[in-house]
C-alpha positions as CSV (number, residue, x, y, z in Angstrom):
1,M,5.6,36.9,100.0
2,N,3.3,38.6,97.8
3,H,2.4,37.0,94.7
4,P,2.8,39.3,91.5
5,K,-0.3,39.6,89.4
6,I,0.3,38.0,86.1
7,V,-2.8,38.0,83.8
8,L,-3.2,35.8,80.6
9,I,-5.6,36.8,78.2
10,G,-6.4,34.6,75.2
11,G,-8.5,35.0,72.3
12,I,-8.5,34.9,68.3
13,P,-8.3,38.3,66.4
14,G,-11.3,40.9,67.0
15,V,-12.3,39.9,70.5
16,G,-10.9,42.8,72.5
17,K,-7.8,41.3,73.7
18,T,-5.6,44.3,73.2
19,S,-7.7,47.1,74.3
20,I,-9.0,45.0,77.3
21,A,-5.2,44.2,78.4
22,G,-4.6,47.7,78.4
23,E,-7.4,48.5,80.5
24,I,-6.6,45.8,82.9
25,A,-2.8,47.3,83.2
26,K,-4.5,50.4,84.1
27,A,-6.9,49.2,86.5
28,L,-4.2,47.2,88.3
29,D,-1.4,49.6,87.9
30,I,0.7,47.4,86.0
31,D,3.5,48.4,84.0
32,I,4.4,45.8,81.7
33,V,2.0,44.7,79.0
34,L,3.2,42.0,76.3
35,S,1.4,41.3,72.8
36,G,1.6,37.9,71.5
37,D,1.8,39.4,68.0
38,Y,5.3,41.0,68.7
39,L,6.5,37.8,70.6
40,R,5.6,36.1,67.2
41,E,7.4,38.9,65.5
42,F,10.6,38.3,67.4
43,I,10.7,34.5,66.5
44,R,10.1,34.9,63.0
45,P,13.7,35.9,62.2
46,F,14.6,32.2,63.2
47,G,12.5,30.8,60.8
48,D,15.3,29.2,59.0
49,Y,15.6,26.7,61.9
50,A,13.7,23.7,61.4
51,K,12.2,23.9,64.9
52,F,10.6,27.2,64.0
53,S,9.7,27.0,60.4
54,V,6.1,27.0,60.9
55,M,6.4,30.1,62.5
56,S,7.3,31.7,59.3
57,K,3.4,31.5,58.1
58,S,0.5,33.3,59.5
59,V,-1.3,31.2,61.9
60,Y,-4.4,30.8,59.7
61,N,-1.8,29.4,57.0
62,A,-0.2,27.1,59.3
63,W,-2.1,24.1,58.3
64,T,-0.3,24.0,54.8
65,S,2.7,22.3,56.8
66,F,0.4,19.3,57.4
67,G,-1.6,19.0,54.0
68,E,-5.0,19.8,52.9
69,R,-7.1,22.3,54.6
70,N,-9.5,20.9,57.1
71,R,-10.2,21.1,60.5
72,E,-7.8,18.7,61.8
73,N,-4.9,20.4,59.8
74,I,-6.0,23.7,61.1
75,V,-5.7,22.8,64.5
76,S,-2.3,20.9,64.0
77,G,-0.8,24.2,62.4
78,F,-2.3,26.2,65.3
79,L,-0.8,23.6,67.9
80,A,2.4,23.8,66.2
81,Q,2.7,27.2,66.6
82,S,1.3,27.2,70.1
83,K,4.1,25.0,71.5
84,I,6.8,27.4,70.5
85,M,4.8,30.5,71.7
86,N,3.9,28.8,75.1
87,A,7.5,27.7,75.6
88,G,8.4,31.4,75.6
89,I,5.4,32.4,77.4
90,S,5.9,29.8,80.3
91,A,9.5,31.1,80.5
92,I,8.2,34.6,80.8
93,I,5.6,33.7,83.5
94,R,8.3,31.9,85.6
95,R,10.5,34.9,85.6
96,A,7.9,37.3,86.2
97,A,6.8,35.0,89.1
98,G,10.6,34.8,90.3
99,N,10.9,38.4,90.3
100,G,7.7,39.4,91.6
101,E,7.0,41.5,88.5
102,D,3.1,42.3,87.6
103,I,2.5,41.5,83.9
104,V,-0.2,41.4,81.4
105,I,0.1,38.9,78.4
106,E,-2.6,38.9,75.8
107,Q,-2.2,36.2,72.8
108,L,-3.7,34.1,70.2
109,H,-2.0,30.9,71.0
110,F,-4.2,30.1,74.2
111,V,-3.7,26.3,75.0
112,P,-3.6,25.7,78.7
113,S,-2.2,22.3,78.5
114,Q,1.0,23.5,76.8
115,L,1.1,25.7,80.1
116,G,0.4,23.0,82.8
117,K,-1.6,23.4,86.0
118,D,1.5,24.6,87.9
119,L,1.7,27.6,85.8
120,I,-2.0,28.4,85.5
121,N,-2.2,28.2,89.2
122,Q,0.2,31.0,89.6
123,I,-1.6,33.5,87.1
124,I,-4.9,35.0,86.3
125,P,-6.0,33.3,83.0
126,I,-9.0,34.5,81.0
127,Y,-10.3,33.6,77.4
128,L,-12.5,36.1,75.3
129,Y,-14.7,34.9,72.4
130,I,-17.6,36.3,70.4
131,H,-20.3,33.5,69.8
132,D,-21.9,35.1,66.6
133,I,-19.6,35.1,63.6
134,D,-21.3,38.1,61.7
135,I,-20.8,40.1,65.0
136,H,-17.1,39.0,65.1
137,R,-16.4,39.8,61.5
138,N,-17.8,43.3,62.0
139,R,-15.5,43.8,65.0
140,L,-12.5,43.0,63.0
141,R,-13.4,45.4,60.2
142,E,-13.9,48.0,62.9
143,R,-10.8,47.4,64.9
144,V,-8.8,49.9,62.7
145,N,-10.7,52.8,64.2
146,F,-9.4,51.6,67.7
147,T,-6.3,49.4,68.3
148,H,-4.8,49.1,65.0
149,A,-4.7,52.0,63.0
150,N,-2.6,50.6,60.2
151,S,-3.8,47.2,60.0
152,P,-7.3,46.8,58.3
153,G,-9.3,43.8,59.5
154,E,-10.7,42.5,56.2
155,R,-7.7,40.2,55.6
156,L,-8.4,38.6,59.2
157,A,-12.1,38.8,58.5
158,D,-11.7,36.8,55.4
159,Q,-10.1,34.0,57.5
160,L,-12.3,34.1,60.2
161,D,-13.7,30.6,59.6
162,T,-10.2,29.1,60.1
163,Y,-9.7,31.4,63.3
164,R,-12.9,30.0,64.9
165,F,-11.6,26.4,64.4
166,M,-8.7,27.6,66.8
167,M,-11.3,29.3,68.9
168,D,-13.3,26.3,69.5
169,Y,-10.1,24.4,70.3
170,S,-9.0,26.8,73.0
171,L,-12.7,26.9,74.3
172,E,-12.6,23.4,75.0
173,E,-9.1,23.7,76.7
174,S,-10.3,26.3,78.8
175,R,-13.4,24.7,80.1
176,S,-11.5,21.6,81.1
177,Y,-9.2,23.6,82.8
178,G,-11.7,25.6,84.5
179,I,-10.5,28.9,82.9
180,R,-12.9,31.9,83.2
181,I,-14.6,32.7,79.6
182,F,-16.0,35.8,78.7
183,E,-18.3,36.4,75.7
184,S,-17.2,39.8,74.4
185,S,-20.0,40.9,71.8
186,D,-20.9,43.8,74.2
187,Y,-17.5,45.3,74.7
188,G,-18.3,47.6,77.7
189,K,-20.2,44.8,79.5
190,T,-17.5,42.4,78.9
191,L,-14.8,44.9,79.9
192,K,-16.7,45.7,83.2
193,D,-17.0,42.1,83.8
194,V,-13.4,41.2,83.2
195,L,-12.1,44.1,85.3
196,A,-14.4,42.9,88.5
197,F,-13.1,39.2,88.0
198,V,-9.4,40.2,87.6
199,E,-9.4,42.6,90.4
200,S,-11.2,39.9,92.7
201,E,-8.5,37.1,91.5
202,A,-5.7,39.9,92.1
203,R,-7.0,40.0,95.8
204,G,-7.0,36.4,96.4
205,I,-4.5,34.9,94.3
206,N,-1.9,34.5,97.1
207,D,-4.8,31.8,98.5
208,K,-4.5,29.5,95.5
209,L,-0.7,29.0,95.9
């Protein structure tokens, strides 16, 4: 039995998740691409329910549910949202695996421990980040010219220090789970390297199971 190609791309805004997800889908002839931003919007109307109330806030403001602004509370807000998002992502992965459907998912809330090793072993997970904060900030400001035509990145650039606490947490988890990490300052090189890695993993994924 052939295992479907299920690619999960993590990273905070501005690292190239959306465009790289699209290029992976083209290269691997995958028809289904899901964005964590839209999955989050689907959940938000249910924000009146206590379990989902943290989703009513932008992730960079989720710390306000836990007290003052500091690293611990920023990470707590991120993880509270991630727990909800990754419950849904886990269900999507299981359905795709069960149905034999290829899929690419890209999302900010990349917390491998909330998925578990059983699901990690069924997918091709990668994490994207940009080391230099100034390059990262400029990338956010430029994304309006590429993937987010009506969503200027200035608001997100202003919150970049907050986002990068989340990035550091996801990087730490990715390393502990042996997930492939790509530094994406040079988009062209990163895209080439990601495609080569994902295509190789897709050919060998059945050997992991």
